[in-house]
PyMOL CGO cylinders between C-alpha atoms (Angstrom):
from pymol import cmd
from pymol.cgo import CYLINDER

trace = [
    CYLINDER, -0.09, 0.03, 0.22, 1.26, 3.41, -0.98, 0.3, 1, 1, 1, 1, 1, 1,
    CYLINDER, 1.26, 3.41, -0.98, 0.17, 6.69, 0.10, 0.3, 1, 1, 1, 1, 1, 1,
    CYLINDER, 0.17, 6.69, 0.10, 1.51, 9.93, -1.09, 0.3, 1, 1, 1, 1, 1, 1,
    CYLINDER, 1.51, 9.93, -1.09, 1.44, 11.68, 2.16, 0.3, 1, 1, 1, 1, 1, 1,
    CYLINDER, 1.44, 11.68, 2.16, 3.77, 10.49, 4.78, 0.3, 1, 1, 1, 1, 1, 1,
    CYLINDER, 3.77, 10.49, 4.78, 5.97, 8.16, 2.78, 0.3, 1, 1, 1, 1, 1, 1,
    CYLINDER, 5.97, 8.16, 2.78, 8.17, 7.26, 5.49, 0.3, 1, 1, 1, 1, 1, 1,
    CYLINDER, 8.17, 7.26, 5.49, 5.47, 5.85, 7.77, 0.3, 1, 1, 1, 1, 1, 1,
    CYLINDER, 5.47, 5.85, 7.77, 4.44, 2.37, 8.46, 0.3, 1, 1, 1, 1, 1, 1,
    CYLINDER, 4.44, 2.37, 8.46, 1.43, 1.51, 6.55, 0.3, 1, 1, 1, 1, 1, 1,
    CYLINDER, 1.43, 1.51, 6.55, -1.24, -1.06, 7.53, 0.3, 1, 1, 1, 1, 1, 1,
    CYLINDER, -1.24, -1.06, 7.53, -4.86, -1.49, 6.95, 0.3, 1, 1, 1, 1, 1, 1,
    CYLINDER, -4.86, -1.49, 6.95, -7.05, 0.28, 9.53, 0.3, 1, 1, 1, 1, 1, 1,
    CYLINDER, -7.05, 0.28, 9.53, -8.88, -2.85, 10.52, 0.3, 1, 1, 1, 1, 1, 1,
    CYLINDER, -8.88, -2.85, 10.52, -5.58, -5.16, 10.65, 0.3, 1, 1, 1, 1, 1, 1,
    CYLINDER, -5.58, -5.16, 10.65, -5.06, -5.01, 14.43, 0.3, 1, 1, 1, 1, 1, 1,
    CYLINDER, -5.06, -5.01, 14.43, -2.53, -7.40, 14.34, 0.3, 1, 1, 1, 1, 1, 1,
    CYLINDER, -2.53, -7.40, 14.34, -0.24, -5.72, 11.91, 0.3, 1, 1, 1, 1, 1, 1,
    CYLINDER, -0.24, -5.72, 11.91, -0.42, -2.38, 13.95, 0.3, 1, 1, 1, 1, 1, 1,
    CYLINDER, -0.42, -2.38, 13.95, 0.35, -4.19, 17.13, 0.3, 1, 1, 1, 1, 1, 1,
    CYLINDER, 0.35, -4.19, 17.13, 3.49, -5.75, 15.11, 0.3, 1, 1, 1, 1, 1, 1,
    CYLINDER, 3.49, -5.75, 15.11, 4.30, -2.32, 14.11, 0.3, 1, 1, 1, 1, 1, 1,
    CYLINDER, 4.30, -2.32, 14.11, 3.89, -0.92, 17.41, 0.3, 1, 1, 1, 1, 1, 1,
    CYLINDER, 3.89, -0.92, 17.41, 5.80, -3.76, 18.97, 0.3, 1, 1, 1, 1, 1, 1,
    CYLINDER, 5.80, -3.76, 18.97, 8.73, -3.44, 16.21, 0.3, 1, 1, 1, 1, 1, 1,
    CYLINDER, 8.73, -3.44, 16.21, 8.85, 0.04, 17.28, 0.3, 1, 1, 1, 1, 1, 1,
    CYLINDER, 8.85, 0.04, 17.28, 9.32, -0.54, 20.88, 0.3, 1, 1, 1, 1, 1, 1,
    CYLINDER, 9.32, -0.54, 20.88, 11.79, -3.64, 20.43, 0.3, 1, 1, 1, 1, 1, 1,
    CYLINDER, 11.79, -3.64, 20.43, 13.99, -2.62, 17.40, 0.3, 1, 1, 1, 1, 1, 1,
    CYLINDER, 13.99, -2.62, 17.40, 16.12, 0.60, 17.92, 0.3, 1, 1, 1, 1, 1, 1,
    CYLINDER, 16.12, 0.60, 17.92, 17.04, 0.75, 14.20, 0.3, 1, 1, 1, 1, 1, 1,
    CYLINDER, 17.04, 0.75, 14.20, 13.44, 0.74, 12.99, 0.3, 1, 1, 1, 1, 1, 1,
    CYLINDER, 13.44, 0.74, 12.99, 12.39, 3.38, 15.61, 0.3, 1, 1, 1, 1, 1, 1,
    CYLINDER, 12.39, 3.38, 15.61, 15.33, 5.68, 14.26, 0.3, 1, 1, 1, 1, 1, 1,
    CYLINDER, 15.33, 5.68, 14.26, 14.46, 5.16, 10.82, 0.3, 1, 1, 1, 1, 1, 1,
    CYLINDER, 14.46, 5.16, 10.82, 10.90, 5.78, 11.32, 0.3, 1, 1, 1, 1, 1, 1,
    CYLINDER, 10.90, 5.78, 11.32, 11.59, 8.83, 13.64, 0.3, 1, 1, 1, 1, 1, 1,
    CYLINDER, 11.59, 8.83, 13.64, 14.11, 10.10, 10.63, 0.3, 1, 1, 1, 1, 1, 1,
    CYLINDER, 14.11, 10.10, 10.63, 11.42, 9.65, 8.01, 0.3, 1, 1, 1, 1, 1, 1,
    CYLINDER, 11.42, 9.65, 8.01, 8.82, 11.41, 10.03, 0.3, 1, 1, 1, 1, 1, 1,
    CYLINDER, 8.82, 11.41, 10.03, 10.95, 14.55, 10.75, 0.3, 1, 1, 1, 1, 1, 1,
    CYLINDER, 10.95, 14.55, 10.75, 11.28, 14.48, 6.99, 0.3, 1, 1, 1, 1, 1, 1,
    CYLINDER, 11.28, 14.48, 6.99, 7.84, 14.12, 6.28, 0.3, 1, 1, 1, 1, 1, 1,
    CYLINDER, 7.84, 14.12, 6.28, 6.99, 16.95, 8.66, 0.3, 1, 1, 1, 1, 1, 1,
    CYLINDER, 6.99, 16.95, 8.66, 9.39, 19.12, 6.92, 0.3, 1, 1, 1, 1, 1, 1,
    CYLINDER, 9.39, 19.12, 6.92, 7.20, 18.82, 3.69, 0.3, 1, 1, 1, 1, 1, 1,
    CYLINDER, 7.20, 18.82, 3.69, 3.98, 19.82, 5.26, 0.3, 1, 1, 1, 1, 1, 1,
    CYLINDER, 3.98, 19.82, 5.26, 2.98, 23.47, 5.53, 0.3, 1, 1, 1, 1, 1, 1,
    CYLINDER, 2.98, 23.47, 5.53, 0.10, 25.68, 4.65, 0.3, 1, 1, 1, 1, 1, 1,
    CYLINDER, 0.10, 25.68, 4.65, 2.68, 27.34, 2.06, 0.3, 1, 1, 1, 1, 1, 1,
    CYLINDER, 2.68, 27.34, 2.06, 3.62, 24.25, 0.47, 0.3, 1, 1, 1, 1, 1, 1,
    CYLINDER, 3.62, 24.25, 0.47, -0.42, 23.36, 0.22, 0.3, 1, 1, 1, 1, 1, 1,
    CYLINDER, -0.42, 23.36, 0.22, -1.33, 26.71, -1.05, 0.3, 1, 1, 1, 1, 1, 1,
    CYLINDER, -1.33, 26.71, -1.05, 1.62, 26.44, -3.93, 0.3, 1, 1, 1, 1, 1, 1,
    CYLINDER, 1.62, 26.44, -3.93, 0.26, 23.06, -4.94, 0.3, 1, 1, 1, 1, 1, 1,
    CYLINDER, 0.26, 23.06, -4.94, -3.36, 24.47, -5.09, 0.3, 1, 1, 1, 1, 1, 1,
    CYLINDER, -3.36, 24.47, -5.09, -2.15, 27.65, -7.14, 0.3, 1, 1, 1, 1, 1, 1,
    CYLINDER, -2.15, 27.65, -7.14, -0.10, 25.33, -9.62, 0.3, 1, 1, 1, 1, 1, 1,
    CYLINDER, -0.10, 25.33, -9.62, -3.19, 23.48, -10.16, 0.3, 1, 1, 1, 1, 1, 1,
    CYLINDER, -3.19, 23.48, -10.16, -5.44, 26.43, -10.74, 0.3, 1, 1, 1, 1, 1, 1,
    CYLINDER, -5.44, 26.43, -10.74, -2.50, 27.71, -13.36, 0.3, 1, 1, 1, 1, 1, 1,
    CYLINDER, -2.50, 27.71, -13.36, -2.61, 24.41, -15.13, 0.3, 1, 1, 1, 1, 1, 1,
    CYLINDER, -2.61, 24.41, -15.13, -6.17, 24.46, -15.97, 0.3, 1, 1, 1, 1, 1, 1,
    CYLINDER, -6.17, 24.46, -15.97, -6.09, 28.19, -16.57, 0.3, 1, 1, 1, 1, 1, 1,
    CYLINDER, -6.09, 28.19, -16.57, -8.45, 28.88, -13.84, 0.3, 1, 1, 1, 1, 1, 1,
    CYLINDER, -8.45, 28.88, -13.84, -6.64, 31.96, -12.61, 0.3, 1, 1, 1, 1, 1, 1,
]
cmd.load_cgo(trace, "trace")
């Protein structure tokens, strides 16, 4: 499963509680995995801002000549 937002996140089906539990235990037990997820989360958060979102909307409007 690939989601455009938060590409570094551990992804699982919302209803798959076993997979969710495995990921949580993995983050608690595996220091390398924990550090990797934190690193990717920090990068993901750098890419989130109102300015970035607004620029994407403006680009879309310009692409379709709405502005």
